[in-house]
C-alpha positions in Angstrom: 2.7 67.9 61.6 6.4 68.6 62.3 9.1 68.9 59.7 12.3 67.0 60.4 14.9 68.9 58.5 18.5 68.3 57.5 20.0 69.9 60.7 17.7 67.7 62.8 19.0 64.6 60.9 22.6 65.7 61.5 21.9 66.1 65.2 20.3 62.6 65.3 23.5 61.1 63.7 25.5 62.3 66.7 23.5 60.0 69.0 25.1 57.0 67.3 21.7 55.4 66.6 21.4 53.2 63.5 17.6 53.4 63.2 15.2 56.3 63.0 11.6 55.7 63.9 8.8 58.2 63.2 5.0 58.4 62.9 2.4 60.3 60.8 3.1 63.5 62.7 6.6 63.7 61.3 7.5 64.8 57.7 11.1 64.2 56.7 12.5 66.8 54.3 14.5 65.6 51.2 17.7 67.0 52.9 17.0 64.9 56.0 16.5 61.8 53.9 19.7 62.4 52.1 21.6 62.7 55.4 20.1 59.4 56.6 20.7 57.7 53.3 24.4 58.7 53.2 24.9 57.6 56.8 23.2 54.3 56.3 20.5 55.1 58.8 17.5 52.7 58.6 14.2 54.6 58.4 11.3 52.9 60.1 7.7 54.2 59.9 5.9 53.3 63.1 2.5 54.9 63.6 2.5 53.7 67.2 5.7 55.5 68.0 5.5 58.3 70.6 6.4 61.9 69.8 9.5 61.6 72.1 10.6 58.5 70.1 10.5 60.3 66.8 12.0 63.6 67.7 15.7 64.0 67.4 17.4 63.5 70.8 20.1 65.9 72.0 23.6 65.0 71.1 24.9 62.2 73.4 21.4 61.4 74.7 20.2 57.8 75.0 17.7 56.7 72.4 14.4 55.7 74.0 13.4 52.2 73.1 10.1 51.9 71.1 7.8 49.0 70.5 7.7 47.5 67.0 4.2 47.1 65.6 3.3 43.7 63.9 3.0 45.4 60.5 6.4 47.1 61.0 8.0 43.8 61.9 6.3 42.2 58.8 7.6 45.0 56.6 11.2 44.1 57.6 10.7 40.3 57.6 12.9 38.1 55.4 9.9 37.5 53.0 9.2 41.2 52.7 12.9 42.1 52.2 13.2 39.5 49.4 10.1 40.9 47.6 11.5 44.5 47.9 14.7 43.4 46.2 12.7 41.7 43.4 10.5 44.7 42.9 13.5 47.0 42.6 15.2 44.7 40.1 12.0 44.4 38.0 11.4 48.1 38.1 14.9 48.7 36.7 14.3 46.1 33.9 11.0 47.8 33.1 12.8 51.2 32.9 15.5 49.8 30.7 12.9 48.5 28.2 11.2 52.0 28.2 8.0 50.6 29.7 7.8 53.4 32.2 7.8 57.0 31.1 8.7 59.5 33.9 7.4 58.1 37.1 4.8 55.9 35.4 4.0 52.3 36.3 3.7 50.4 39.5 4.5 47.0 40.9 3.2 45.1 43.9 3.4 41.7 45.5 1.3 39.7 48.0 2.8 38.7 51.3 2.0 35.0 52.0 2.9 34.9 55.7 0.1 37.3 56.7 -3.2 37.7 54.8 -4.3 41.0 53.4 -0.9 42.6 53.3 1.0 43.8 50.2 4.3 45.4 49.3 4.0 48.1 46.6 6.0 50.8 44.9 5.8 54.5 46.0 4.2 57.2 44.0 6.1 59.7 41.8 9.3 57.7 41.6 11.0 56.4 38.5 10.9 52.6 38.4 14.5 52.6 37.2 15.8 54.1 40.5 13.9 52.3 43.2 15.5 51.3 46.5 14.1 48.8 49.0 13.6 51.5 51.6 11.3 53.4 49.2 8.7 50.7 49.1 5.5 50.5 51.1 3.3 48.1 53.0 -0.5 48.4 52.5 -3.6 46.5 53.6 -6.5 45.3 51.6 -8.1 48.7 51.6 -5.0 50.4 50.3 -4.1 51.9 53.7 -0.4 52.4 54.1 0.9 50.6 57.2 4.6 51.0 56.8 7.2 52.7 54.6 8.5 56.3 54.5 7.4 57.1 50.9 3.7 57.5 50.0 2.3 54.4 48.3 1.2 54.3 44.6 -2.1 55.9 43.9 -3.1 52.9 41.8 -2.4 50.1 44.3 -6.2 49.6 44.9 -6.4 48.4 41.3 -3.8 45.8 42.1 -5.7 44.8 45.2 -8.8 44.2 43.1 -6.8 41.6 41.2 -5.6 40.0 44.4 -9.1 39.8 45.8 -10.6 38.2 42.7 -7.7 36.0 41.8 -6.1 33.9 44.5 -3.4 32.7 42.2 -2.1 36.3 41.6 1.0 36.7 43.7 2.3 39.9 42.0 0.9 42.6 39.7 2.8 44.8 37.2 1.4 47.9 35.6 3.3 49.9 32.9 3.0 52.0 29.7 4.8 50.0 27.0 4.6 51.8 23.7 3.5 49.0 21.4 0.8 47.6 23.7 0.0 51.3 24.3 -0.7 51.7 20.6 -3.5 49.2 20.9 -4.7 50.9 24.1 -5.3 54.2 22.2 -6.9 52.3 19.3 -9.4 50.8 21.7 -8.6 47.2 20.8 -6.6 44.1 21.8 -4.2 42.2 19.5 -5.7 39.2 17.9 -4.8 35.7 19.0 -3.4 32.7 17.0 -0.2 34.4 15.8 2.7 33.5 18.2 2.8 30.3 20.4 4.5 32.0 23.4 1.6 34.4 24.0 -0.9 31.5 23.8 1.0 29.4 26.3 2.3 31.9 28.8 -0.2 34.8 28.6 -3.4 33.7 27.0 -6.1 36.0 25.7 -5.3 39.7 26.3 -8.4 41.5 27.6 -9.4 45.1 27.1 -10.8 47.4 29.8 -12.4 50.7 28.7 -10.7 53.9 29.9 -11.5 55.0 33.4 -9.6 57.5 35.5 -6.5 55.8 36.8 -6.8 54.6 40.4 -10.6 55.3 40.5 -13.4 53.1 41.7 -14.5 52.9 38.1 -11.1 51.5 37.0 -11.2 49.0 39.8 -14.7 47.9 38.8 -13.5 47.5 35.1 -10.5 45.3 36.1 -12.1 43.2 38.7 -14.2 40.8 36.5 -11.4 40.5 33.9 -8.6 39.4 36.2 -9.6 35.8 37.0 -9.4 34.7 33.3 -6.9 37.1 31.9 -3.3 37.6 33.0 -2.8 40.6 30.7 -5.2 43.4 30.4 -4.9 46.4 28.1 -6.3 49.5 29.8 -7.9 51.9 27.2 -5.8 55.1 26.7 -3.6 54.1 29.6 -1.4 51.1 29.6 -1.2 47.4 30.5 -1.6 45.6 33.8 -0.5 41.9 34.3 -0.4 39.4 37.1 1.7 36.3 37.8 2.8 33.8 40.4 5.7 36.2 41.4 7.1 39.6 40.6 9.3 38.3 37.7 6.4 36.2 36.3 4.1 39.2 36.3 6.8 41.2 34.5 7.2 38.4 32.0 3.5 38.7 31.0 4.1 42.4 30.4 7.2 41.7 28.3 5.5 39.0 26.2 2.5 41.2 25.7 4.4 44.2 24.4 6.7 42.0 22.2 3.6 40.4 20.7 2.0 43.8 20.0 5.2 45.1 18.5 5.5 42.1 16.1 1.9 42.6 14.9 2.5 46.3 14.3 5.6 45.5 12.2 3.9 42.7 10.4 1.1 45.0 9.1 3.7 46.4 6.7 4.6 43.0 5.3 2.4 41.5 2.6 0.7 38.2 3.5 -0.6 36.7 6.7 -1.0 33.3 8.3 -2.3 32.1 11.6 -1.9 29.1 13.9 -4.5 26.4 12.8 -7.3 25.5 15.2 -6.0 22.0 15.9 -2.6 23.3 16.8 -4.2 25.9 19.2 -5.7 22.9 21.1 -2.1 21.7 21.6 -1.0 25.1 22.9 -3.9 25.4 25.2 -3.0 21.9 26.6 0.4 23.2 27.5 -1.2 26.2 29.2 -3.6 24.1 31.1 -0.7 21.9 32.3 0.8 25.0 33.8 -2.4 25.6 35.8 -2.9 29.0 34.1 -6.4 30.4 33.5 -8.0 30.6 30.1 -11.7 31.0 28.9 -11.0 28.9 25.8 -10.5 25.6 27.5 -12.8 23.0 26.0 -13.4 24.8 22.7 -13.2 22.8 19.5 -10.6 23.6 16.8 -13.1 25.2 14.5 -14.3 27.5 17.4 -10.7 28.4 18.2 -10.1 29.4 14.6 -13.4 31.1 13.8 -11.9 34.5 13.3 -9.0 35.4 11.0 -6.6 37.4 13.1 -5.6 39.5 10.1 -9.2 40.3 9.2 -9.6 41.3 12.9 -6.7 43.7 12.7 -7.8 45.3 9.5 -11.5 45.7 10.2 -12.9 49.0 11.2 -9.6 50.2 12.6 -7.8 50.0 9.3 -4.2 48.9 8.4 -1.3 51.0 7.3 -1.1 48.8 4.2 -3.3 45.9 2.8 -2.6 42.6 4.4 -3.1 40.3 1.4 -1.0 37.3 0.0 1.6 38.3 -2.5 3.8 36.3 -4.8 6.3 38.1 -7.0 6.2 35.2 -9.5 2.5 35.4 -10.1 1.8 39.1 -9.7 -0.6 40.9 -12.1 0.9 43.0 -14.8 -0.7 46.1 -13.3 -2.7 48.9 -14.8 -2.2 49.1 -18.6 -2.2 52.9 -18.6 0.4 53.1 -15.9 2.5 50.5 -17.6 2.4 52.4 -20.9 3.4 55.6 -19.2 6.3 54.0 -17.5 7.4 52.5 -20.8 7.1 55.8 -22.5 9.3 57.6 -19.9 11.8 54.8 -20.0 12.1 55.0 -23.8 12.6 58.8 -23.6 15.3 58.4 -21.0 17.2 55.9 -23.2 16.9 58.1 -26.2 18.3 61.1 -24.3 21.2 59.0 -23.1 22.2 58.2 -26.7 22.4 61.8 -27.8 
Protein backbone atom coordinates (compact mmCIF):
# COMPACT_ATOMS: atom_id res chain seq x y z
CA UNK A 1 0.00 0.00 0.00
CA UNK A 2 1.37 3.39 -1.04
CA UNK A 3 0.08 6.73 0.18
CA UNK A 4 -0.38 9.31 -2.55
CA UNK A 5 0.00 12.61 -0.68
CA UNK A 6 -0.67 16.26 -1.49
CA UNK A 7 2.84 16.90 -2.82
CA UNK A 8 2.48 13.87 -5.10
CA UNK A 9 -0.77 15.29 -6.46
CA UNK A 10 0.85 18.68 -7.04
CA UNK A 11 3.66 16.98 -8.98
CA UNK A 12 1.09 15.11 -11.05
CA UNK A 13 -0.63 18.39 -12.01
CA UNK A 14 2.57 19.59 -13.68
CA UNK A 15 2.29 16.79 -16.24
CA UNK A 16 -0.82 18.43 -17.69
CA UNK A 17 -2.81 15.19 -17.45
CA UNK A 18 -6.56 15.53 -16.87
CA UNK A 19 -7.15 12.03 -15.53
CA UNK A 20 -5.51 10.14 -12.67
CA UNK A 21 -5.76 6.34 -12.64
CA UNK A 22 -4.90 4.23 -9.62
CA UNK A 23 -5.43 0.74 -8.22
CA UNK A 24 -5.96 -0.92 -4.84
CA UNK A 25 -2.30 -0.48 -3.93
CA UNK A 26 -2.67 3.31 -3.86
CA UNK A 27 -4.39 5.27 -1.09
CA UNK A 28 -5.06 8.95 -1.78
CA UNK A 29 -4.79 11.26 1.21
CA UNK A 30 -7.50 13.92 1.77
CA UNK A 31 -4.96 16.57 0.75
CA UNK A 32 -4.33 14.82 -2.55
CA UNK A 33 -8.06 14.55 -3.21
CA UNK A 34 -8.48 18.26 -2.52
CA UNK A 35 -5.70 19.13 -4.97
CA UNK A 36 -7.27 16.98 -7.69
CA UNK A 37 -10.78 18.28 -6.98
CA UNK A 38 -9.73 21.94 -7.18
CA UNK A 39 -7.82 21.29 -10.40
CA UNK A 40 -10.69 19.39 -12.00
CA UNK A 41 -8.70 16.17 -12.33
CA UNK A 42 -10.83 13.11 -12.99
CA UNK A 43 -10.11 10.25 -10.57
CA UNK A 44 -10.43 6.78 -12.09
CA UNK A 45 -10.16 3.61 -10.07
CA UNK A 46 -8.70 0.90 -12.32
CA UNK A 47 -7.69 -2.26 -10.54
CA UNK A 48 -5.97 -3.47 -13.70
CA UNK A 49 -3.72 -0.43 -13.84
CA UNK A 50 0.01 -1.06 -13.41
CA UNK A 51 2.08 0.48 -10.66
CA UNK A 52 3.81 2.73 -13.16
CA UNK A 53 0.49 4.02 -14.40
CA UNK A 54 -0.70 5.06 -10.97
CA UNK A 55 2.49 6.56 -9.62
CA UNK A 56 2.99 10.28 -10.13
CA UNK A 57 5.26 10.87 -13.15
CA UNK A 58 8.08 13.34 -12.98
CA UNK A 59 7.35 16.88 -14.06
CA UNK A 60 7.12 17.11 -17.83
CA UNK A 61 7.13 13.34 -18.33
CA UNK A 62 4.66 11.71 -20.69
CA UNK A 63 1.74 9.87 -19.11
CA UNK A 64 1.76 6.20 -19.96
CA UNK A 65 -1.49 5.03 -21.59
CA UNK A 66 -3.51 2.50 -19.59
CA UNK A 67 -6.24 0.15 -20.66
CA UNK A 68 -9.75 0.87 -19.41
CA UNK A 69 -11.47 -2.14 -17.83
CA UNK A 70 -15.07 -2.92 -18.89
CA UNK A 71 -16.34 -2.05 -15.40
CA UNK A 72 -14.46 1.23 -15.39
CA UNK A 73 -15.93 2.08 -18.78
CA UNK A 74 -19.38 1.15 -17.48
CA UNK A 75 -18.87 3.35 -14.43
CA UNK A 76 -18.34 6.36 -16.73
CA UNK A 77 -21.02 5.45 -19.27
CA UNK A 78 -23.86 7.92 -20.00
CA UNK A 79 -26.31 5.72 -18.08
CA UNK A 80 -24.06 5.60 -15.01
CA UNK A 81 -23.35 9.33 -15.10
CA UNK A 82 -27.08 10.09 -15.25
CA UNK A 83 -27.73 7.82 -12.26
CA UNK A 84 -24.90 9.46 -10.29
CA UNK A 85 -26.46 12.87 -10.81
CA UNK A 86 -29.86 11.58 -9.73
CA UNK A 87 -28.45 9.97 -6.58
CA UNK A 88 -26.66 13.17 -5.60
CA UNK A 89 -29.82 15.21 -6.08
CA UNK A 90 -31.97 12.79 -4.07
CA UNK A 91 -29.32 12.62 -1.36
CA UNK A 92 -29.57 16.39 -1.01
CA UNK A 93 -33.36 16.26 -0.84
CA UNK A 94 -33.18 13.57 1.84
CA UNK A 95 -30.75 15.71 3.81
CA UNK A 96 -32.96 18.81 3.48
CA UNK A 97 -35.91 16.88 4.94
CA UNK A 98 -33.72 15.66 7.82
CA UNK A 99 -34.06 12.01 6.82
CA UNK A 100 -30.31 11.49 7.21
CA UNK A 101 -28.57 12.20 10.50
CA UNK A 102 -24.79 12.54 10.25
CA UNK A 103 -23.65 10.22 7.49
CA UNK A 104 -26.71 7.96 7.80
CA UNK A 105 -28.69 6.52 4.91
CA UNK A 106 -27.69 5.16 1.53
CA UNK A 107 -28.99 5.11 -2.05
CA UNK A 108 -28.36 2.74 -4.94
CA UNK A 109 -29.57 2.08 -8.47
CA UNK A 110 -29.45 -0.84 -10.87
CA UNK A 111 -27.61 -0.43 -14.18
CA UNK A 112 -29.75 -1.81 -16.99
CA UNK A 113 -27.11 -2.04 -19.71
CA UNK A 114 -25.10 -4.74 -17.89
CA UNK A 115 -26.57 -7.29 -15.45
CA UNK A 116 -25.40 -7.54 -11.85
CA UNK A 117 -23.95 -4.03 -11.65
CA UNK A 118 -25.11 -1.26 -9.31
CA UNK A 119 -24.19 2.35 -8.50
CA UNK A 120 -24.27 3.15 -4.77
CA UNK A 121 -23.34 5.87 -2.31
CA UNK A 122 -20.08 5.72 -0.35
CA UNK A 123 -19.79 5.10 3.37
CA UNK A 124 -19.34 7.84 5.99
CA UNK A 125 -20.48 10.71 3.78
CA UNK A 126 -23.38 13.10 4.42
CA UNK A 127 -26.05 12.57 1.80
CA UNK A 128 -26.45 16.32 1.56
CA UNK A 129 -22.99 16.83 0.10
CA UNK A 130 -22.58 13.99 -2.37
CA UNK A 131 -20.70 14.51 -5.63
CA UNK A 132 -20.80 12.14 -8.62
CA UNK A 133 -17.10 11.28 -8.26
CA UNK A 134 -17.78 9.97 -4.73
CA UNK A 135 -20.11 7.18 -5.90
CA UNK A 136 -19.18 3.53 -6.36
CA UNK A 137 -19.79 0.62 -8.74
CA UNK A 138 -20.44 -2.78 -7.14
CA UNK A 139 -21.37 -6.25 -8.34
CA UNK A 140 -24.04 -8.64 -7.05
CA UNK A 141 -21.84 -9.75 -4.15
CA UNK A 142 -21.17 -6.20 -3.03
CA UNK A 143 -17.59 -6.17 -4.34
CA UNK A 144 -16.49 -2.67 -5.32
CA UNK A 145 -15.41 -2.55 -8.96
CA UNK A 146 -14.91 1.18 -9.49
CA UNK A 147 -14.97 4.46 -7.61
CA UNK A 148 -12.45 6.12 -5.32
CA UNK A 149 -14.53 6.17 -2.13
CA UNK A 150 -15.36 2.96 -0.19
CA UNK A 151 -18.91 1.76 -0.88
CA UNK A 152 -21.70 1.76 1.71
CA UNK A 153 -21.54 -1.03 4.27
CA UNK A 154 -25.27 -1.69 3.74
CA UNK A 155 -25.29 -2.09 -0.04
CA UNK A 156 -25.69 -5.87 0.26
CA UNK A 157 -29.13 -5.27 1.79
CA UNK A 158 -30.00 -3.26 -1.32
CA UNK A 159 -28.73 -6.08 -3.52
CA UNK A 160 -31.03 -8.54 -1.72
CA UNK A 161 -33.95 -6.40 -2.88
CA UNK A 162 -32.67 -6.34 -6.46
CA UNK A 163 -32.20 -10.11 -6.47
CA UNK A 164 -35.71 -10.89 -5.23
CA UNK A 165 -37.54 -8.05 -6.98
CA UNK A 166 -36.81 -7.58 -10.70
CA UNK A 167 -39.00 -4.46 -10.81
CA UNK A 168 -36.76 -2.70 -8.27
CA UNK A 169 -34.55 -0.26 -10.18
CA UNK A 170 -33.42 1.81 -7.18
CA UNK A 171 -33.32 1.50 -3.39
CA UNK A 172 -33.36 4.24 -0.76
CA UNK A 173 -32.56 3.79 2.94
CA UNK A 174 -32.82 6.57 5.53
CA UNK A 175 -33.68 7.40 9.14
CA UNK A 176 -36.74 9.69 8.96
CA UNK A 177 -37.87 10.58 12.47
CA UNK A 178 -41.60 9.88 12.23
CA UNK A 179 -41.26 6.48 10.61
CA UNK A 180 -38.36 5.95 13.01
CA UNK A 181 -40.78 6.43 15.90
CA UNK A 182 -42.70 3.40 14.64
CA UNK A 183 -39.41 1.54 14.20
CA UNK A 184 -38.54 1.87 17.89
CA UNK A 185 -42.09 0.95 18.90
CA UNK A 186 -41.75 -2.28 16.93
CA UNK A 187 -44.78 -1.64 14.75
CA UNK A 188 -45.98 -0.40 11.37
CA UNK A 189 -48.56 2.32 10.81
CA UNK A 190 -52.04 0.94 10.19
CA UNK A 191 -53.58 1.08 6.69
CA UNK A 192 -56.82 2.68 5.45
CA UNK A 193 -56.16 6.26 6.52
CA UNK A 194 -54.74 8.19 3.52
CA UNK A 195 -55.29 7.30 -0.18
CA UNK A 196 -51.79 8.28 -1.36
CA UNK A 197 -50.16 5.60 0.76
CA UNK A 198 -52.55 2.91 -0.47
CA UNK A 199 -52.01 3.77 -4.14
CA UNK A 200 -48.32 4.65 -4.32
CA UNK A 201 -46.73 2.69 -1.45
CA UNK A 202 -49.09 -0.07 -0.32
CA UNK A 203 -48.72 -2.02 2.90
CA UNK A 204 -45.69 -1.02 4.94
CA UNK A 205 -43.86 -4.10 6.21
CA UNK A 206 -41.85 -4.51 9.40
CA UNK A 207 -38.48 -6.27 9.70
CA UNK A 208 -37.21 -7.10 13.17
CA UNK A 209 -33.97 -5.49 14.28
CA UNK A 210 -30.79 -7.07 12.98
CA UNK A 211 -27.29 -5.61 12.85
CA UNK A 212 -27.21 -3.16 9.92
CA UNK A 213 -25.55 -4.66 6.85
CA UNK A 214 -25.38 -8.15 8.36
CA UNK A 215 -26.43 -11.43 6.74
CA UNK A 216 -29.30 -11.52 9.26
CA UNK A 217 -30.55 -8.14 8.06
CA UNK A 218 -30.37 -9.32 4.46
CA UNK A 219 -32.33 -12.46 5.35
CA UNK A 220 -35.02 -10.36 7.06
CA UNK A 221 -35.51 -8.02 4.09
CA UNK A 222 -35.30 -10.60 1.30
CA UNK A 223 -38.77 -12.19 1.70
CA UNK A 224 -40.51 -8.86 2.30
CA UNK A 225 -39.29 -6.90 -0.71
CA UNK A 226 -41.31 -8.54 -3.53
CA UNK A 227 -44.66 -7.49 -2.01
CA UNK A 228 -43.63 -4.37 -0.07
CA UNK A 229 -42.09 -1.20 -1.47
CA UNK A 230 -41.60 0.29 1.99
CA UNK A 231 -40.17 -1.61 4.95
CA UNK A 232 -39.64 -0.29 8.45
CA UNK A 233 -36.49 -1.77 9.99
CA UNK A 234 -36.87 -2.28 13.72
CA UNK A 235 -34.81 0.21 15.80
CA UNK A 236 -33.13 1.36 12.60
CA UNK A 237 -34.98 3.19 9.84
CA UNK A 238 -36.82 2.68 6.56
CA UNK A 239 -35.83 1.08 3.26
CA UNK A 240 -37.85 1.60 0.08
CA UNK A 241 -37.58 0.63 -3.57
CA UNK A 242 -39.00 2.00 -6.81
CA UNK A 243 -38.71 2.09 -10.59
CA UNK A 244 -36.02 4.78 -10.37
CA UNK A 245 -34.04 6.81 -7.87
CA UNK A 246 -36.69 9.50 -7.46
CA UNK A 247 -39.50 6.95 -7.25
CA UNK A 248 -37.71 5.07 -4.45
CA UNK A 249 -37.32 8.40 -2.65
CA UNK A 250 -41.01 9.20 -3.15
CA UNK A 251 -41.89 5.99 -1.29
CA UNK A 252 -39.70 7.18 1.58
CA UNK A 253 -41.29 10.63 1.63
CA UNK A 254 -44.85 9.28 1.53
CA UNK A 255 -44.06 6.75 4.26
CA UNK A 256 -42.71 9.35 6.66
CA UNK A 257 -45.49 11.87 5.92
CA UNK A 258 -48.05 9.14 6.64
CA UNK A 259 -46.38 8.24 9.94
CA UNK A 260 -46.15 11.90 10.91
CA UNK A 261 -49.84 12.47 10.23
CA UNK A 262 -50.84 9.48 12.36
CA UNK A 263 -48.66 10.62 15.24
CA UNK A 264 -50.26 14.08 15.13
CA UNK A 265 -53.77 12.64 14.79
CA UNK A 266 -53.43 10.66 18.02
CA UNK A 267 -53.80 13.94 19.90
CA UNK A 268 -57.05 14.81 18.10
CA UNK A 269 -60.31 13.25 19.37
CA UNK A 270 -62.15 10.98 16.99
CA UNK A 271 -61.02 8.74 14.17
CA UNK A 272 -62.35 7.50 10.83
CA UNK A 273 -60.98 5.14 8.18
CA UNK A 274 -61.40 4.52 4.46
CA UNK A 275 -64.30 2.05 3.97
CA UNK A 276 -63.56 -1.38 2.57
CA UNK A 277 -65.41 -0.80 -0.71
CA UNK A 278 -63.39 2.36 -1.33
CA UNK A 279 -60.19 0.44 -0.58
CA UNK A 280 -61.09 -1.82 -3.52
CA UNK A 281 -61.07 1.28 -5.74
CA UNK A 282 -57.68 2.41 -4.45
CA UNK A 283 -56.15 -1.02 -4.93
CA UNK A 284 -57.51 -0.97 -8.47
CA UNK A 285 -55.51 2.21 -9.11
CA UNK A 286 -52.44 0.58 -7.62
CA UNK A 287 -52.83 -2.54 -9.73
CA UNK A 288 -53.18 -0.42 -12.87
CA UNK A 289 -49.74 1.01 -12.06
CA UNK A 290 -48.34 -2.56 -11.97
CA UNK A 291 -47.29 -2.17 -8.34
CA UNK A 292 -47.14 -5.19 -6.00
CA UNK A 293 -49.63 -5.71 -3.17
CA UNK A 294 -50.63 -8.80 -1.19
CA UNK A 295 -54.20 -7.51 -0.79
CA UNK A 296 -55.28 -7.90 -4.41
CA UNK A 297 -58.42 -10.03 -4.61
CA UNK A 298 -59.56 -9.41 -1.03
CA UNK A 299 -63.21 -8.51 -0.45
CA UNK A 300 -64.26 -5.18 1.09
CA UNK A 301 -65.02 -6.80 4.44
CA UNK A 302 -61.58 -8.42 4.49
CA UNK A 303 -59.90 -5.11 3.69
CA UNK A 304 -61.71 -3.43 6.58
CA UNK A 305 -61.57 -6.19 9.17
CA UNK A 306 -59.33 -4.18 11.52
CA UNK A 307 -60.01 -0.69 12.82
CA UNK A 308 -56.75 1.23 12.23
CA UNK A 309 -57.28 3.32 15.36
CA UNK A 310 -57.83 0.23 17.47
CA UNK A 311 -54.61 -1.13 15.96
CA UNK A 312 -52.75 2.02 16.94
CA UNK A 313 -54.03 2.10 20.51
CA UNK A 314 -53.68 -1.60 21.29
CA UNK A 315 -50.87 -2.86 23.49
CA UNK A 316 -48.64 0.05 22.42
CA UNK A 317 -50.86 2.71 23.97
CA UNK A 318 -51.83 6.18 22.80
CA UNK A 319 -50.85 9.54 24.16
CA UNK A 320 -54.56 10.33 24.50
CA UNK A 321 -57.76 8.31 24.01
CA UNK A 322 -58.89 8.11 20.39
CA UNK A 323 -62.68 8.28 20.84
CA UNK A 324 -65.40 10.22 19.04
CA UNK A 325 -66.18 13.57 20.63
CA UNK A 326 -68.94 16.06 20.04
CA UNK A 327 -68.97 19.32 22.03
CA UNK A 328 -72.76 19.60 21.62
CA UNK A 329 -73.51 16.26 23.25
CA UNK A 330 -70.71 15.84 25.76
CA UNK A 331 -71.50 14.54 29.25
CA UNK A 332 -71.79 16.97 32.11
CA UNK A 333 -68.81 15.34 33.78
CA UNK A 334 -68.09 14.18 37.31
CA UNK A 335 -70.59 15.78 39.75
CA UNK A 336 -68.01 16.19 42.49
CA UNK A 337 -65.61 17.96 40.13
CA UNK A 338 -68.38 20.13 38.75
CA UNK A 339 -69.40 21.14 42.27
CA UNK A 340 -65.82 21.98 43.20
CA UNK A 341 -65.37 24.13 40.09
CA UNK A 342 -68.62 25.94 40.85
CA UNK A 343 -67.60 26.57 44.45
CA UNK A 344 -64.22 28.03 43.39
CA UNK A 345 -65.94 30.19 40.76
CA UNK A 346 -68.40 31.55 43.34
CA UNK A 347 -65.59 32.37 45.78
CA UNK A 348 -63.68 34.24 43.05
CA UNK A 349 -66.76 36.29 42.14
CA UNK A 350 -67.39 37.17 45.78
CA UNK A 351 -63.79 38.31 46.24
CA UNK A 352 -64.03 40.52 43.19
CA UNK A 353 -67.03 42.40 44.64
CA UNK A 354 -65.27 43.29 47.90
